[in-house]
C-alpha positions in Angstrom: 95.1 109.2 77.7 94.9 112.5 75.9 91.7 112.0 74.8 90.2 111.1 78.1 87.4 114.0 78.8 88.1 113.5 82.6 91.6 114.3 82.1 91.1 117.2 79.7 88.8 118.9 82.3 91.2 118.1 85.1 94.0 119.9 82.9 91.7 123.0 82.1 91.7 123.4 86.0 95.3 124.0 86.5 96.1 127.5 87.0 92.7 128.4 88.3 92.0 129.2 91.9 89.2 127.4 93.9 87.0 129.1 96.4 89.2 132.1 96.2 92.0 130.6 98.0 93.5 127.6 96.5 95.7 128.0 93.6 95.9 124.8 91.4 99.6 124.4 90.6 99.4 121.1 88.5 97.6 117.6 88.0 98.8 114.9 89.6 96.9 112.2 88.7 93.3 111.3 87.4 91.3 108.3 88.9 87.8 106.7 88.2 86.0 109.1 90.5 88.4 112.0 90.9 91.4 114.0 90.0 94.3 115.1 92.3 96.1 118.4 92.1 98.9 119.8 93.9 97.7 123.1 94.9 98.8 126.2 97.3 96.6 128.4 99.6 97.1 132.0 99.6 99.0 131.7 102.8 101.7 129.5 100.9 100.5 126.3 102.4 100.9 123.5 99.9 98.4 120.8 99.9 96.9 117.9 97.6 93.2 118.5 96.4 90.9 115.8 95.1 88.3 116.7 93.2 85.4 114.8 92.3 84.5 114.6 88.6 81.6 116.8 87.6 79.5 113.7 86.3 79.4 112.3 89.9 79.1 115.5 91.6 75.7 116.1 90.6 74.5 112.8 92.3 73.9 113.5 96.1 74.6 109.7 97.1 77.9 109.7 95.5 79.0 113.2 96.8 77.9 112.2 100.4 80.3 108.9 100.0 83.2 110.9 98.3 83.2 113.4 101.4 82.6 110.2 103.8 86.2 109.5 102.3 87.9 112.0 104.4 85.9 111.5 107.5 86.8 107.8 107.4 90.7 108.5 106.9 90.7 110.9 109.7 88.9 108.6 111.9 91.5 106.1 111.5 93.7 108.3 113.6 97.4 106.8 112.7 100.2 108.8 110.9 100.1 106.1 108.1 96.6 107.1 107.1 96.6 110.6 104.9 95.2 113.3 106.8 92.4 115.5 105.3 92.4 118.8 106.3 89.2 120.3 104.8 86.6 119.9 102.4 84.6 122.5 100.4 82.1 123.0 97.5 82.6 124.8 94.2 80.0 127.3 92.8 79.1 124.5 90.1 78.4 122.0 92.9 81.6 120.0 92.4 83.3 119.1 95.8 86.9 118.4 96.5 89.0 117.3 99.9 92.1 119.3 100.8 94.5 116.6 101.9 98.3 116.6 103.3 100.7 116.6 100.2 103.1 113.7 99.9 106.3 113.9 98.4 107.7 110.4 97.1 105.9 107.8 94.9 103.5 105.2 95.3 104.5 101.3 95.7 103.0 100.8 92.0 105.5 103.6 90.4 108.2 102.3 92.6 107.7 98.5 91.1 107.3 99.9 87.6 110.6 102.1 88.1 113.0 99.8 89.9 111.4 96.3 89.7 110.5 93.7 92.4 111.5 94.5 96.3 113.8 92.5 98.1 112.1 90.3 100.8 113.6 92.6 103.6 111.9 95.8 101.9 108.8 94.0 101.4 108.4 92.5 104.8 109.2 96.1 106.2 106.6 97.8 104.1 104.2 95.0 105.1 104.8 95.8 108.6 103.9 99.2 108.5 100.7 98.6 106.4 99.7 96.5 109.1 100.1 98.9 111.7 98.0 101.3 109.9 95.2 98.4 109.5 95.3 97.5 112.8 94.4 100.9 113.9 91.5 101.3 111.4 90.2 97.6 112.1 89.9 98.5 115.8 87.6 101.2 114.8 85.7 99.0 112.4 87.0 100.4 109.4 88.0 97.9 106.3 89.9 99.1 103.7 89.0 96.8 100.9 91.1 98.6 98.1 94.5 97.7 99.2 96.7 97.6 96.2 100.3 99.1 95.2 98.6 102.1 93.7 97.4 102.8 97.4 100.6 102.4 99.2 102.8 105.7 99.2 106.4 105.6 100.0 107.4 109.2 101.2 111.1 110.6 100.8 111.6 110.1 104.3 110.6 106.5 104.0 107.3 106.3 105.8 104.5 104.2 104.5 101.3 105.7 103.9 98.0 104.0 102.9 95.6 105.9 100.5 92.3 106.0 99.7 89.9 105.0 102.3 87.0 105.9 99.8 86.2 102.5 99.6 86.2 101.7 103.3 83.5 99.9 104.9 82.4 101.4 108.0 80.1 99.0 109.7 77.7 101.2 110.8 77.4 103.1 107.6 75.7 101.7 104.4 77.7 102.1 101.5 76.9 101.4 97.6 78.3 98.2 96.7 79.3 99.0 93.1 81.2 101.4 91.3 80.4 103.6 88.3 81.2 100.5 85.9 79.0 98.1 87.8 82.1 96.1 89.3 82.5 95.1 92.7 84.4 97.5 94.7 88.0 96.8 94.8 90.7 95.9 92.3 90.6 92.2 91.0 94.3 91.2 91.6 94.3 92.2 95.2 90.4 91.3 95.9 89.9 88.1 98.4 87.6 85.3 97.3 84.6 86.7 99.3 85.1 90.2 98.0 85.3 88.8 94.3 82.1 86.9 94.8 80.1 90.2 96.2 79.6 88.8 99.3 80.0 92.3 101.0 78.1 91.1 104.4 81.4 88.4 104.6 84.1 91.0 103.9 85.8 92.0 107.3 89.1 92.7 108.6 90.8 89.4 107.4 89.7 90.5 103.7 92.2 93.2 104.1 94.8 90.9 105.4 94.3 88.9 102.1 95.1 91.7 100.1 98.2 92.7 101.9 99.1 89.0 101.5 98.3 89.5 97.5 100.4 92.8 97.5 103.6 91.0 99.1 103.2 88.4 96.5 103.2 90.8 93.6 105.9 93.3 95.1 108.2 89.9 95.6 107.9 88.3 92.1 106.1 90.8 89.6 103.3 88.0 89.3 99.7 88.1 90.4 98.4 85.7 92.8 96.2 84.3 89.9 98.0 84.8 86.7 95.5 85.4 83.7 94.7 87.3 81.0 92.5 90.1 82.0 91.2 91.5 85.0 87.8 89.5 85.0 89.6 86.4 84.8 91.8 86.9 87.5 88.8 87.6 89.4 87.0 84.7 88.5 89.9 82.6 89.5 90.1 84.2 92.9 86.3 83.3 93.4 87.0 80.0 92.4 90.6 78.7 93.3 93.0 78.8 96.3 95.7 80.9 96.1 99.2 79.4 94.9 101.8 79.5 97.2 104.4 82.2 96.9 107.2 79.5 96.4 105.9 78.8 93.1 107.2 82.3 91.9 110.0 82.9 94.5 111.5 79.4 95.1 114.4 81.0 97.2 112.1 82.7 99.7 112.7 81.7 103.2 110.2 79.0 105.2 109.1 81.7 107.7 108.6 84.4 105.1 106.6 81.9 102.7 104.3 80.9 105.7 103.3 84.3 106.3 102.2 85.2 102.7 100.5 82.0 102.3 98.6 82.2 105.5 97.3 85.8 104.7 96.3 84.0 101.2 94.1 81.4 102.5 90.8 80.5 100.5 88.7 80.6 103.7 88.7 83.4 106.1 89.1 81.4 109.2 92.0 80.1 108.1 94.0 83.3 107.6 95.6 85.2 110.6 92.8 86.4 112.9 93.7 90.3 113.0 96.3 92.6 111.5 98.0 92.3 114.6 98.6 88.6 114.7 99.9 88.9 111.0 102.2 91.9 112.2 104.0 90.2 114.6 104.7 87.4 112.2 105.8 89.9 109.7 108.0 91.5 112.1 110.0 88.7 113.4 110.6 87.8 109.7 111.8 91.2 109.0 114.0 91.2 112.0 115.6 87.7 110.8 115.9 89.2 107.1 117.2 92.4 108.1 119.9 90.9 110.3 120.9 88.4 107.7 121.6 91.2 105.2 123.9 92.7 107.6 126.5 95.5 106.7 124.4 97.1 104.0 121.6 97.5 106.7 124.0 98.8 109.5 125.8 101.1 107.6 122.7 102.8 106.4 121.1 103.0 109.6 124.4 104.6 110.9 124.8 107.0 108.3 120.7 108.1 108.8 121.2 108.4 112.5 124.0 111.0 112.5 122.3 112.7 109.4 124.7 112.0 106.8 122.4 110.2 104.5 124.5 111.1 101.4 127.2 108.9 102.9 125.1 105.8 102.7 125.5 103.4 99.8 124.4 105.0 96.4 121.6 102.3 95.9 120.0 103.0 99.2 116.5 104.4 98.8 114.2 106.1 101.1 112.7 102.8 101.6 115.9 101.0 102.6 117.0 103.8 105.1 113.9 103.7 106.9 113.9 99.9 107.4 117.5 100.3 108.4 116.5 102.7 111.1 113.7 100.4 112.1 116.3 97.8 113.3 117.2 99.9 116.2 115.1 99.1 119.0 113.8 96.3 117.1 113.9 93.8 120.0 111.8 95.8 122.1 109.1 96.6 119.4 108.7 92.8 118.8 108.2 92.3 122.5 105.8 94.9 122.7 103.9 94.2 119.9 103.9 90.5 121.1 102.2 91.7 124.5 99.6 93.8 122.7 98.6 90.6 120.4 98.4 88.5 123.6 96.2 91.0 125.4 93.8 91.4 121.9 93.9 87.3 121.7 92.8 86.6 125.4 89.0 85.6 126.1 87.1 88.7 127.2 86.4 88.9 131.3 83.7 87.0 132.3 81.4 90.0 132.9 81.7 90.4 128.9 81.2 86.7 128.1 77.7 85.7 126.3 74.9 84.6 129.1 73.9 80.9 129.3 70.7 82.0 127.5 72.8 82.2 124.2 73.8 78.7 123.7 75.3 79.5 120.0 77.6 82.1 121.6 78.7 80.0 124.5 79.7 76.8 122.2 81.6 79.4 120.0 83.2 80.7 123.3 83.9 77.0 124.4 85.3 76.1 121.3 87.8 79.0 121.3 88.6 78.8 125.0 92.6 78.2 125.7 93.2 74.8 127.1 94.0 75.9 130.6 92.4 75.4 133.9 89.1 76.8 133.8 88.3 79.9 135.9 86.0 79.5 138.9 82.3 80.2 137.2 80.2 82.9 138.9 77.5 81.6 141.1 75.1 83.1 138.9 76.1 81.5 135.7 73.7 78.6 136.2 70.7 78.7 138.5 69.3 75.6 139.7 65.5 75.5 140.6 65.0 76.9 144.1 62.2 77.9 146.3 61.5 81.6 146.1 63.5 83.5 148.6 61.8 84.2 152.0 60.8 88.3 152.6 63.7 90.0 154.5 62.9 90.8 158.0 61.9 94.6 158.3 63.5 96.7 161.0 60.9 98.4 163.0 61.5 102.0 164.1 
């Protein structure tokens, strides 16, 4: 809005130079905590700059959390996480991050401009998102704010996950509220445990619920819980299980429905155990959908491979071209992912299992053990009472 003071302040920055080297070319967006600009370094490199709003820059804790966003994004170590190149401080105490500049549009903008995604587009996009999340979760990073506005589709058809600023790094302490005192996250894509402010229960499976909610909306133009306000949606999420996606997309194939409905289970233990497991099922469905779509996908893939994208069908988008290329080598990628998921799901080796002194851990281990012939237990696992060993004979020299 034109009377938004944060936007007015941000617009006043356009044309200025930050710390003597970053020329602010134009304003991209204004969020709740920061403004994002296109800027050019004095050496000609174009970047995005995210500048913390002045009212937050005076708070040392908020400044530290804002800068942590950059460190967390880089820690993910995946090309689908936006790279943060630098950070700096202005003379007035303001802080900013320097990030790679993305050319394209957010999923939110794509949905508002062109309507819902096709199932094949949706499942391709979800596969790419889950690839980023698998890398983040391996490093104990939970995003906690997955939504269409934080998913970016580049002109090359790459999928980027933005804004790890709300991510939970388990070894770090993060403030649990935003400037308005609302639990961190976005109501329509917030899992039940997060909506109830149970921050200690938020984990990787919470992100999977959000991915399921994003897929639900991208396919149907409906939220998981339709309600008049964001608060009403949050309350519904806290109290009610998600409805099946078939209630809004009745023609969706059963395998696709299963993926989304499983991700949206009310209880975490009923969702996919990790991002890799959900990605494997998502990729299988994508393969089925893409092959069924047939000539359009094959034609676009061929045009992309030979570098004549302009000869591809006019309706093909960067996302469509990217998913078409993904069909090449799809069988091999499915096999490789299945192996990775199987390895991740295997029980730990004996040397890493809990000792018999931890009965709770042992009970959990036994409950989750695959039904197969048990491996021989090490002789030290359970010790029967025996007499003390005799002293070992010494050797006289």
